[in-house]
C-alpha positions in Angstrom: 0.1 0.2 0.0 1.4 3.3 -0.8 2.6 5.4 2.0 3.0 8.9 2.8 6.2 9.2 0.9 4.4 7.6 -2.1 1.5 9.5 -2.2 3.4 12.9 -1.7 5.4 12.0 -4.8 2.2 11.5 -6.9 0.2 14.6 -5.4 3.5 16.7 -6.4 3.5 15.0 -9.9 -0.4 15.5 -10.3 -0.1 19.0 -9.4 2.2 19.3 -12.1 -0.2 17.5 -14.6 -3.7 18.3 -14.0 -3.7 22.0 -12.0 -6.4 24.3 -14.2 -7.6 21.6 -16.2 -11.7 21.5 -16.6 -13.7 18.5 -15.9 -15.9 17.9 -19.3 -17.3 14.8 -17.6 -16.6 12.0 -16.2 -16.9 7.9 -16.6 -17.2 5.5 -13.9 -16.6 2.0 -15.0 -16.6 0.4 -11.7 -19.1 1.8 -9.4 -18.1 0.4 -5.9 -14.4 2.5 -6.2 -17.3 5.8 -5.8 -18.2 5.7 -2.3 -19.9 9.3 -1.9 -22.1 10.2 -3.3 -23.6 6.7 -3.6 -25.0 7.4 -7.2 -22.3 7.2 -9.7 -24.2 9.8 -11.8 -24.6 12.1 -9.2 -20.9 12.0 -8.9 -19.9 12.5 -12.5 -22.9 15.6 -12.8 -21.2 17.0 -9.8 -17.7 17.1 -10.7 -19.0 18.2 -14.7 -17.7 22.0 -15.2 -15.6 22.3 -12.5 -11.6 22.8 -12.6 -9.2 21.4 -10.4 -7.6 24.0 -8.6 -4.5 22.0 -6.4 -3.5 18.4 -5.1 -3.1 18.4 -1.6 -2.5 15.3 1.1 -3.6 13.9 4.3 -2.2 11.1 5.5 -2.5 8.4 2.8 -5.1 10.9 1.3 -5.0 12.6 -1.6 -7.3 16.0 -1.8 -8.2 16.8 -5.0 -9.2 20.4 -4.3 -11.8 21.7 -7.1 -13.4 25.2 -7.5 -16.3 24.5 -4.6 -15.5 20.9 -4.1 -12.8 18.6 -2.6 -12.2 14.9 -4.3 -10.5 12.4 -1.3 -8.8 9.8 -3.2 -7.4 6.9 -1.3 -5.1 4.1 -3.8 -5.3 1.5 -1.1 -2.9 -1.5 -2.3 -2.6 -0.2 -6.4 -4.3 2.2 -7.7 -2.4 4.9 -9.6 -3.6 8.1 -11.5 -1.9 8.9 -15.1 -2.5 11.9 -17.6 -3.4 10.2 -21.6 -4.7 11.9 -24.2 -8.6 11.1 -25.0 -7.4 8.8 -27.7 -4.6 6.6 -26.3 -5.5 2.7 -25.9 -7.2 2.1 -22.0 -6.3 -0.1 -19.8 -8.8 -3.0 -19.0 -8.2 -2.2 -15.6 -8.9 1.7 -16.1 -12.1 2.5 -13.6 -12.4 6.2 -13.2 -11.9 8.8 -16.2 -11.7 12.6 -15.9 -12.1 13.8 -19.1 -10.7 17.4 -19.4 -12.0 19.9 -21.8 -8.5 20.3 -23.6 -8.9 16.2 -24.8 -6.8 15.1 -22.1 -8.1 12.8 -19.5 -6.8 11.8 -16.1 -7.4 7.7 -15.9 -7.6 5.9 -12.0 -6.5 2.6 -12.7 -6.9 -0.1 -9.6 -5.8 -3.8 -10.7 -6.9 -4.8 -6.9 -10.0 -2.6 -7.1 -9.2 -1.2 -3.4 -9.6 2.5 -4.3 -12.0 4.6 -3.3 -13.2 8.4 -3.7 -15.4 10.7 -1.6 -16.2 13.6 -3.0 -17.5 16.6 -0.5 -18.6 20.2 -0.8 -15.6 22.7 0.1 -14.9 22.5 3.8 -16.8 19.5 4.6 -13.9 16.7 3.9 -12.0 17.6 7.1 -15.1 16.8 9.5 -16.4 13.7 7.7 -15.3 10.2 7.7 -12.5 9.4 5.9 -10.3 12.4 7.1 -11.8 13.3 10.2 -10.1 10.7 12.6 -6.6 11.4 11.0 -4.1 12.4 13.4 -0.5 14.1 13.4 1.2 14.5 9.9 4.8 13.9 10.8 6.2 16.3 8.1 4.9 19.3 9.3 6.6 21.4 11.9 3.8 21.1 14.7 5.6 17.1 14.8 7.9 18.7 17.2 9.6 15.7 19.8 7.4 17.2 22.2 4.3 16.7 20.5 5.4 13.1 20.2 6.0 12.2 23.3 2.1 14.0 24.1 1.0 10.9 21.3 3.3 8.3 23.1 2.7 9.0 26.5 0.6 6.9 28.9 0.1 4.5 26.0 0.7 0.3 26.7 0.9 -0.3 23.1 3.4 -1.8 21.5 5.1 1.0 19.8 5.0 -0.6 16.0 1.4 -0.5 16.5 0.9 2.6 18.1 3.0 3.9 15.0 0.7 2.4 12.5 -2.2 3.7 13.8 -3.6 6.7 11.2 -5.4 7.9 14.4 -2.0 9.0 16.6 0.4 9.6 13.4 -0.8 9.4 9.5 0.8 8.2 6.5 3.5 5.9 8.2 2.8 2.4 7.1 4.7 -0.8 7.2 7.8 -0.3 5.6 8.7 2.8 7.2 7.6 1.8 10.7 10.2 -1.0 10.5 13.2 1.4 8.8 12.6 4.1 11.9 12.4 1.7 14.4 15.6 -0.1 13.2 17.0 3.7 12.7 16.2 4.4 16.5 17.8 0.7 17.9 14.0 -0.4 19.2 12.0 -3.5 19.3 8.9 -3.2 17.5 7.6 -4.5 20.4 8.6 -2.8 22.9 5.8 -1.2 25.0 5.0 2.8 24.2 5.3 3.8 27.7 8.2 2.1 28.8 10.1 4.1 26.2 12.9 6.7 27.5 13.0 10.4 26.6 16.3 9.3 24.6 14.9 6.8 22.6 11.7 8.9 21.9 13.8 11.4 20.6 15.5 9.2 18.8 12.5 7.5 17.4 11.3 11.2 16.4 14.2 11.9 14.3 14.5 8.4 12.7 10.5 9.0 11.6 11.2 12.7 9.9 14.3 11.6 8.5 13.4 8.5 6.7 10.1 9.8 5.5 12.0 13.0 4.4 14.8 11.0 2.3 12.0 8.8 1.0 9.9 11.8 -0.3 13.2 13.3 -2.3 13.7 9.6 -3.6 9.9 9.7 -5.0 8.8 6.7 -2.5 9.8 3.1 -2.5 8.6 0.7 -5.7 8.5 -2.2 -3.6 5.4 -4.1 -5.6 3.3 -2.4 -8.6 4.0 1.9 -7.0 4.6 4.1 -10.0 3.8 7.8 -9.2 1.4 10.0 -11.7 3.7 10.2 -14.5 4.7 6.2 -14.9 8.0 6.9 -12.8 9.1 4.2 -10.1 10.4 5.6 -6.7 14.5 4.8 -5.8 13.9 4.8 -1.8 13.6 0.6 -2.0 17.1 0.9 -2.7 17.9 2.3 0.3 15.8 0.2 2.5 18.3 -1.1 5.5 15.7 -3.9 6.9 12.1 -4.0 4.9 12.1 -7.4 2.9 15.6 -8.1 4.3 15.2 -11.0 6.3 17.8 -13.3 6.4 20.3 -11.1 5.3 23.1 -9.2 7.4 22.4 -6.0 9.3 23.9 -2.9 7.7 25.2 -2.3 11.4 26.2 -5.0 12.8 26.3 -8.0 10.6 23.6 -10.1 13.1 20.8 -11.6 10.2 18.0 -9.6 10.0 14.5 -11.6 11.4 11.1 -11.4 10.8 8.1 -11.7 13.2 4.6 -10.7 13.4 3.6 -7.4 15.1 -0.3 -6.5 15.1 -0.8 -9.2 12.6 1.8 -7.4 10.0 4.7 -8.8 9.2 7.7 -7.1 10.8 11.7 -6.8 10.1 14.6 -6.0 12.8 18.0 -6.7 14.1 17.7 -8.9 17.6 21.0 -7.4 18.1 20.7 -3.4 17.4 16.8 -3.8 18.2 17.0 -5.4 21.9 13.7 -5.4 23.9 13.7 -2.4 26.5 14.1 -4.0 29.9 13.1 -1.9 33.1 
């Protein structure tokens, strides 16, 4: 599933591709992608005639801001956007097509068909699902070490599970949680409230630096991810722990192990990330 760096990259490329374009009409080829409104003809009718002002990101969601409307799009496992000419061949997995007045089309394709779209009047989207319960943005200036400690304070849940909970901190998925915990030398099953201030400072720095580096690299193309221009990310070449089971840790040479935490496959170094003992 695309995480913050991948969605941020898609956001940036879409801003280059579609800002200012006016929607002439919309074709929906798979109705279940459209979650709001629950009528695909109403969805298409509401969008017709509106222009895209900008594309933003909230957690792992795209906010396609139009003149008076906001389209909230979740790519889920394999959703992707691309800009095409209206006479380009249509991929069989294309489920929603935004036809622009200039003869181009923004196409949403999704092999797994798990992606969703919610359409709101301007100002409604942040007050209603799926965005209304999202937590702290980790790349915003407001995500200070002190703010991080407030989020973690008193919570007995395992630190990996806490970091994956989008109601606390948004956008960090399995890849970047494993990478951040490894950088900070913290075991993924440590209780959040058992971590020291020094450990939390290290983890805060690891989260911010890992995500920022991944954004600069265009994200990680571990599976099928590409940005809005069809380009793969390169951060997968820099991953130190994720997907490297039975390979030597880059820090100490110990073989990386894999376990399950909160139902998610979890990579860690048993030497560098020893459980916290108090």
